N, C-alpha and C positions, 0 to 999 in steps of 0.2 A: 972514602974516596973524596978527594978535594974537588970543589966546583969552582969554575970561573964565572963570575956574575952572580945573579940572584939565586938564593937557595930555593929549590923546588920543594913544595910541600903538597902532598897528595890530599885530596878531599873527596868525599863520596860523591857519586853522581846525584844530581837532583832527580828525585823519583816521585812520580805521582801514581796513586793507586785508585782504582774505581771498582765498583761491584756491578757485574753484569746481572741482568734480570731475564734474559732470553728474548726481549722485545725491543729494548732501547738500542739505537745505533749511534747516538750522539752523546758525548761525555765532555765535561769540562767543569770548571775552568782549570786548565793546566797551570802550573806554578809560573811559567813564563811562556811567551809565544815563541815557538821554534822557528828557525829560518825557513823550514820546509819539512815535508814528510820524512825526508832522509836524515834530518837532524835529530831524530828521536828513534829509539829502538822500542818496539811495542811487542808485548807478550800477552797472550790470553791463555790462561790455565797452563802456562809454561811453554806454549807454542809460539814461536816467532812469527810475526805478521809482516808481510811485504808492503813497504811504502808505495802508495799510488794505486795499488790494486786491492789490498785488504783494508786500507784506511787512507783517509786524507785529513789534512789539517788546515784550519782556517782560524787565524788568530790564536786564541787559547782553547779552541774547541777541536776535538778529534771526532771524526765520523767514520764508522765502520761500514763496509759493504754488506756485511751480514751481522746481525745482532749477536754479540757475545753471549755465551751460555750463562745461566744463573750461577752465581758464586760470590762469596765474600772476598773482596779485594783480589779478584782473579784477573783483573786487567792491570798490567804494570807498564808504565811509560818511563823509560830512562832518557833523560836529556843528555845527548852526547856532546863532547867537547868541553865539559866542565869538570874533567877529572883531575886537573891540577891548576894551581895558582902560584904566582911568584910573590915573594915578600921582600 
């Protein structure tokens, strides 16, 4: 299919992963500072976390209301809005 304008090239989301230990509630540093809590999608052990109630963000630091369970790379942060670029 032909495009008018710049060709869209897809790129993967910027992703940060952390390992919970059952006691720590604060993690960082994120790859980049999101505009706010809703600018990232956060999953702990595959379960989506709600921005503002399950976690907050300050700069490149994410703080959970409840400490995530122990696990290797069980905290996944997807930075939204970086799914495509133009060339």
